[in-house]
N, C-alpha and C positions, 0 to 999 in steps of 0.2 A: 315449730316453724321449720317448713322444709327447707333441704339445703340445696335443692336443685334449683336451676333457672326457671324462668316463666315458661310455661308450657308453651309449644309450638303447635297452633292449630293448622292441620292439614283439610283444607275445603276438599269437597269430592271434584275431581276434575271433569267439569261439564264438556259437551260435546263443542260448544262454542269457545270455551277457553282452551281447549285442546286444539281446534282449530285455526285458532288465532295468529299462530306463527306463520301456518301455511297461508291463509289470508295475506297476512301482511308481506310475505316473500312474494306471492302472485301478483299483489297490487305493484309492488316495486317491480317486478319483471313486466307488466303490462305498461307500466310507465315509462320504464326505460327503451321498450321496445316502440312504444306509440312515440317519444320523443326522437328514437332514431329515424323512424320512416319520417317523421314531419321534416326532420333536419335534412335528411336526404332529398326528400321531394324540393326542398327550398333549394338545395344544391342543383338539382336537375333543372330547375327553374331558372336558376342564376345563369347554368351553362347554356341553355336556350336564349336567354336574354342577351348573352355574350354573342350568343351566334347571330340574333337577331339585330344588333347593332353594327356587327361586322357585315352583314349583309346591307344593311341600309347606308353605310359609308360606301360601300362597292358600288351599290346603284346611283347614289350621288353622282361620283366620280364617272361612272360608265354614261351618265346623262348628260354631263358637261362636256366629255369627249364627243358624244356624238352630235351635241348642238354646233360644235364649232362648223361642220360642214352644213347642217340646216339653216346656220345664220349666215352664211356665204351665198347661200342659194337665196336667201331672201334678199340680200343686199344686191344681188343681180337683178331680182326681179323688180326691185324700188328704181332700178334704172330703166326699166322698159315702160312703154305707155299703158295707159289704164284703158286705151280704147283700141279699136282694129287698125293695123297700119293701111292708109290708103294706097292702092297702087296706082293713081294718076301720075303720069310723067310730070316732072317738075315740081313735085311735092317736095318740101323741106326733108321728110323722114320716109325715104322709100323703102320697099323689102331689100333691096339690094345694100343700100348703106346699114340699114337695120342688121343685115345678114353678117356683112364684116364687122360691125360693132359686136355683135354676139361671140363672133369667132374669136374675136380680140380677147374678150372676155373669158371665153371659155380656155382659152391656153393658160391665161394667167392663173387660174384655178386649178390645181391639178386634180381637186377633189370632183370638179364638175365633169360631166360625160357630154351633156349638151343644152342648148337654150332654144327655146322655139315658143312661138305664138301662133295659136290656132284659133280660126274664124268659128264664127257662133255656128255653122253646119261642120266643124271638125276640120277644113282641108288646112294645111300647114300654109300661114300667111308670111312667116319669116323665121329663120332659124340658124343655127350655128353650122349647120350642115355636119353635124356628129354624125359616125358610123350608125346605123340601126335606126336612125331618127324617123319615125313614122309620118309619112306623107299626109296622113289624115288620122286626127284622133278620135273618130267618131266611133263609137262600141267600146273605147277604153275605159277603164274604172275611172282614173281621175278626171277625164273629161265628163264622163255622164254625172258624177257625183256633183262638181263645178256647176254644170248646167242647173241640177236640180237644187242648188243650194239657193238659199234667199238673200244672201249677202257675201260681199267680199271677203274672204278668209284663206287663211295660208292653211294647206291640207298637204299631209303627207300620205300618199296613196301607194296602191300594192306595188311592190316589186315587180319587173318583168324583164326577159331576157332581151338584151340586143342582138339580132340575127348578125348584123354587119360588124358587131364586137367579138364575134367567136362565140355568141350565146352567154357573154357575161351579163350578171346581174345588174341592174340599175333602177333607182330609185327615184321616183317622180316627186317632185315637191310644186305643187300647183297654186295657182291663185286664179279667181274668177275676174274677167274683165265685163265692166259694166258699159251699157251702151248710154247715150245721152239722157234717154228716156228712163233709165234704171232696169232695163231689160237686159238678158244675156247677150253678150257679143263677144264671147270666145274665153280662151284659156290660157294663161302665159305660164310655162312648166320651166323647170330646170330640173334635170335629170343627173342624181348624183352615183358615182361609180360604187356600187356596193363594196367591192374589194377594198376600196380607199376607207370607207366607214369602219369595215372590219379591222382594217389594219390599225384605224385609231384604237377600236375596242382591244386590241391585242396588247397593248401596252400596259393595261391593267394586269397585275399580280391576283390570278384567282388560286383559293385552295383546290387541291386535288377534288374532282369530281363535280365541282360548282359549273353553273352555266349562267351565263350572262344574255339577255335578250332586250332587243327593243321592239315594241309593239305601237301600235298608233292606238286611238282612242276606241277602234272598233276590234281590239283586240287582235289584228292582223299582224303577222311575225314579219318585222321587216329585216332585222338581222339577228345573227345567234351566233355565239360561241361557247363550245366548239362550232364550227360551222357544220349544218347537215343540209344536204344540197334540195331534198325533197320538203324539207320544213319551210323553206324559204316562202313568202307569202300565203302559207295556210293559216287558217283561221283558227285561234285559240280560245274562241268565244264560249264555245261548248265544256270545254276540258276546265276553264277558270269561271263558268258560270257562277254568279254571286258571291265569287272570291277576291275578285279584284273591281274594287269600286274606284273606277276611273274618275268620278267625281271628286275624290279626295286628293289630296298631296301626296299621300305615303300610306304605306299599311304593310301587313305582314300575314300572311296564311301559310298553310301546309296542304301541299297537294301532289299526287304524281304526276310527272311531266309527261305531257300528251306526246313527246317525241321520242323518248327512251324509257318510259315507264318508273323511273326511279322517283322515290317520293322523296322531295326535298321542302326546306323550310324557305319559302320564297318572301324577299322584300322589294317593295316596287315604290318608285318614285316619278311623280309626274309633274312636268314642266307647267308652270302657269301661264305661259306665253306661245309655248310651242308645243303641237300636237303630238306629242311623243312621251312615251312611258318606257321608264328602264326598269327590268325586272331581273333581280340575281337570285340564284335559287342555290342554296349551301344545303348539302347533304347533311341531315341530323343525325344519322347513325354512326359515324366517327366519334362526334361529340357525345352520343348517348352511351357508346361503347366505354369509352374513357369513364363518364359519370358510373356506368354499371361496375366497371372493375374497381372503382374507389368504392362504391357503394356495396360491394360484397366484401370489401376488406372491412368495411365499419361495420356491417352487419356480421361478419365473424366475431369482430371484436364484441359487438353487442351481444352476441348469442353467447360468449364466453362469459360475459358481465352476466347474463341472465342465469345461465347455468353457475356461475359464483353465488349469485344471490340466492337461487333456489336451494344451492348446496346450505348455504349459510342458513338460510330459513329452517331447510329441515335438520339441520345440527341444532338450531336453537331449539325446535319443535324438541327433539331428543333430549336435550338438556332441561327443558321444562319438565317434560313428562319425568326425566332421570329426577330433577329436583324435588318432583310432586313425591315420587316415589320413598325419595330418602326421608322427605318431611311426613310421609305417612309413617315410615319404618320408626323415626324419630319418636313420633307421636306415640306410637304404639310402646316404644321403650319407655318413654316418659310415663306412661299410664301404668307400666309394670313396675318402674320406680318407684312410683307415686303410691302404689299398693303396698309395695314393699317398705317403704318409710312409713305410712301409715301404719303398718304392724310393728315396725320397729319403735315408732313413736307411743306404742301403747305399752311397749316394754323395756325399752333402752331410750336414755338419754343421750344426745349427740350435742358436740358443741364444736366449732370451728374456731382455731384461735392461730396469731403467728407465732414468730420466736420466741418474741417476749410473753408469750401467756395473754395477751389481750384477745379479748373475745369478739371475734368477727359475727359468727350465727351461732345461733341455738334453737333446739326444736322445742315444742311444748312439753314433752316429758321432763327436760332439763328445768324448764321453768316452774313446772309442778312442784319438782324436789325442793327447789332453791327458794321457791315463794316468791321470785323476783319476776317482773315483767321482762319481755324482750328488750324494749329500750333501757331499761335499768341494769342489764347485763351487757349489751353492746358496746364495746369501747371501754370497760373495765378489765383490770386484770382478774387472772383466775384466783391468784395468792389472796385476793379480799374475801373468798369462799372458804380459804384452807381454815381448818379449825386448831391447827398447831400440834397434831397429833403426830408429826414425822419430824425428823431431826434435819438440820441443812445438808448433810452428806445424802440423807435419804433422796433429795429433792435434786442434789446436784448429780447422783448416779442417775437418777432419771433422765435429766437433761443431756447428760452425756451419750446416754442410749439414744435418745431422740435424734440429736446434732449428727450422731455419725450415721443415720439412716435407718436405725434398728427400730423395732417395735417394742413398745414399753409395755407390760402387763402388771397390773398390781392394784391394791386396795387402798384409796383414799378416804378420808373423813373430812366432810365439809360441814360447815355452819349454814344453816338456813337463814331466812330473813328474821324469822321470829325468836332465832337464836338456839333453834333445836338442832341437835347433831344428826348426821346421816353418813352411813358409809355406800361407797360406790365402788363396785369392782370395774376397775377401769382397763381399757385398751386403747394405746395410742399409736395411731401410724403417721408418720411423717409424709407431707406430700411435696416431692422434689421439684424445682424449678426448671428452668432451662440450662442452667449450668449443673444441673443433676445434684446440686445441695437443697437440704428441707428448707422449704418456704413456709410451710403451714402444717398444722397438728389438726388432726380428725379424733376428738376422743369417743369412744362407746362406753357409755357407764350403765351399769345394772346396778339398781337399788338393792345392797345385802344388808340394810339396817337391822332386819327382823333376824338374818340368820345370826349376825354378828351380837346380837341382844341373845339369842338364844346358846351361842357358845360361852358369852359370858356368863349366864345364868348356869350354864352345865359346869363351867371350870369353877365357880363360886361353890357349886354344890360338892365338887370334888375336893375342893379345897376344905371345905366344911367337914366333910367324913373323914378326911386325913387328920385333920385336927383332933377331933372327937376320938379317934383311934389312939392318938399320941397320948391324948390325956386318961385314958382307960385302960390300965395295963391286963385286967381281967375280965375281959368281955364275956358278956352273957352265954353267948354260943359256946365259948369255950369251957365252962362249968358244964353245962349240959352236955357237952362233948365226954367230959371225964366221969361224970355220973353213969352215963350210959356206956360206958365201955365195958366189954365182957371182962369178968373176972377168970381167974385160972382156979 
């Protein structure tokens, strides 16, 4: 029975088995990088969403600020007659009385520049007498648009300069006047001071680089913060074509500004009642710069983790290859040991026992000599095989040698299962434990029964010869010698 443990089988290291640690590490790296990219992209979307929300709130606030002045203009126009003012003397409402009323109303509203009513052909029918007030509206944008309109509606026209107001910008808010037959009878208009409207917008706190713009439904720029003189009254329809669906109440889009060329994230809000759109553009670059800085930090951490995982995978691959090499070496060593044990099995009986002599393992040669099966021997004490040829002192000296860590050599006589006796030339080696003291004994035994029998027969022959010599005082060879001796 082999005294070595179960054999370790080292299978050949295939390509796929060798590549498995690298593949696992590569997959982990890809997953880690993919998760990092996905999370960072979500962080980018979240930063832009916060920017969109901030822009929407600012656009709503700007719209509310601008509507205050337009509401004032609407209230004034509600007091104006919906038909042309008659010029006949003795009428209840004459141009003179209307002019006085309009002047009083204009002085009461600081944001108002002037109030005027124009006839169907464009002449001024009545007005507040504001500086720069046109005496004829024919050819002006607000007049021509209202004349072509099919219904009475409030409209915010293109800003224009008032020459008698020092060239300051004014914003016309107009309404169509209907004739009794439903035809065009003229236009009532209220002009707003653009600087007053801009002052209201300046109350809002905008981030650095942001722009605030007021547009009419035709994408004409009514007011802008920061103010750009040449941009007032310009059409932004071509620049924002397809990106500002004014039919919607609000939305978001990204576009370069037609005024300064800076790309911004625009949020717009359209009022449901008044024809005004508030547009707030916030530069996305500062937000994206912060996001990129954080993404770079997170990316560096991810790369470090990837390198760590790759290093761990490479190390695991090396360990697996080293384990395979060691297993292969162990397998070869066991094969050599097995061959050696097989050779020993053919010649040497081996047994492993504890300190008390209880059998733990035996090989086939030992079983053949003792005529016992391994199951019959394991767990039994070696003393059961002793044939009683040695004294107690002999066994005590043997145990003393072994327990002191020495190697004991000698010849022992054992009794086989059938009662026959056999002699074993024995070498016993102690196996020390963790404390250095012997824990087990390995015995290597060679059958010397034949030699012992030969020695016994030789000893008997010698003893018989010696006895015969003692019993015959004149041996035959002695007489012959005496007769053959030469004589004098």
